[in-house]
C-alpha positions as CSV (number, residue, x, y, z in Angstrom):
1,M,266.7,130.7,141.2
2,D,265.9,132.3,144.6
3,S,268.5,134.3,146.7
4,T,268.9,131.4,149.1
5,A,270.0,129.0,146.3
6,K,272.4,131.7,145.0
7,T,274.0,132.2,148.4
8,T,274.5,128.5,149.2
9,S,275.8,127.7,145.7
10,T,278.7,130.1,146.2
11,I,279.9,128.6,149.5
12,N,283.3,127.0,149.1
13,P,283.8,123.5,150.6
14,V,286.1,123.0,153.6
15,R,288.0,120.0,154.9
16,A,286.2,117.9,157.5
17,I,288.4,115.9,159.8
18,L,286.7,112.8,161.2
19,H,287.7,111.7,164.7
20,G,286.8,108.4,166.4
21,G,284.9,105.5,165.1
22,P,286.3,102.2,163.8
23,Q,290.1,102.0,163.4
24,S,289.4,100.3,160.1
25,I,288.5,103.7,158.5
26,P,291.5,104.6,156.4
27,N,293.3,107.9,157.3
28,E,292.8,109.3,153.8
29,T,289.0,108.7,154.2
30,R,289.0,110.7,157.5
31,V,289.4,113.9,155.5
32,Q,286.3,114.9,153.5
33,L,285.3,118.0,151.6
34,V,282.0,119.4,152.9
35,S,280.0,122.5,153.1
36,P,280.9,124.7,156.0
37,L,277.3,124.6,157.0
38,D,277.2,120.7,157.4
39,E,276.5,119.5,160.9
40,K,276.6,115.7,160.2
41,I,278.4,113.3,157.9
42,K,277.3,109.8,157.0
43,L,280.3,107.7,155.8
44,P,279.6,104.4,154.0
45,H,281.8,101.7,155.6
46,Y,281.8,97.9,155.5
47,G,278.1,97.4,154.7
48,G,276.8,100.2,156.9
49,Y,277.3,103.8,157.7
50,E,279.5,105.6,160.3
51,H,277.9,108.8,161.6
52,F,279.8,111.8,162.6
53,E,278.6,115.1,164.1
54,R,280.3,118.5,164.0
55,I,282.2,119.5,167.1
56,A,284.4,122.4,166.2
57,A,285.8,124.6,163.5
58,I,289.5,125.1,163.2
59,D,290.2,128.7,162.3
60,T,293.8,129.6,161.7
61,S,293.6,133.0,160.0
62,G,290.1,134.3,160.2
63,I,289.1,132.0,157.3
64,L,287.3,128.7,158.0
65,E,289.7,126.0,156.8
66,E,288.7,122.8,158.6
67,I,285.8,121.4,160.6
68,A,286.2,118.7,163.2
69,F,283.6,115.9,163.4
70,H,283.4,113.2,166.0
71,W,281.9,109.7,165.6
72,T,278.5,109.1,167.2
73,M,277.2,105.8,165.9
74,R,277.0,103.1,163.3
75,T,274.0,102.0,161.4
76,E,273.7,98.9,159.2
77,L,272.3,98.8,155.6
78,A,268.8,97.5,155.4
79,E,268.3,94.3,153.3
């Protein structure tokens, strides 16, 4: 295992808060656990995917706890 793999495997997940998109996305689904390095989230939803991009990190005590993502687009599943 190289040093890069060791470094990324020790990163603790943080909460991602998903803003925007369809109102049919349940509130409990709008909170996801992700790597603090993630820039995008693709959420399966009603036969397609809702895409979210990182907009900001919420830092309350010097420790990254939550990351805000905003909705950018929807794509449909291919048949």
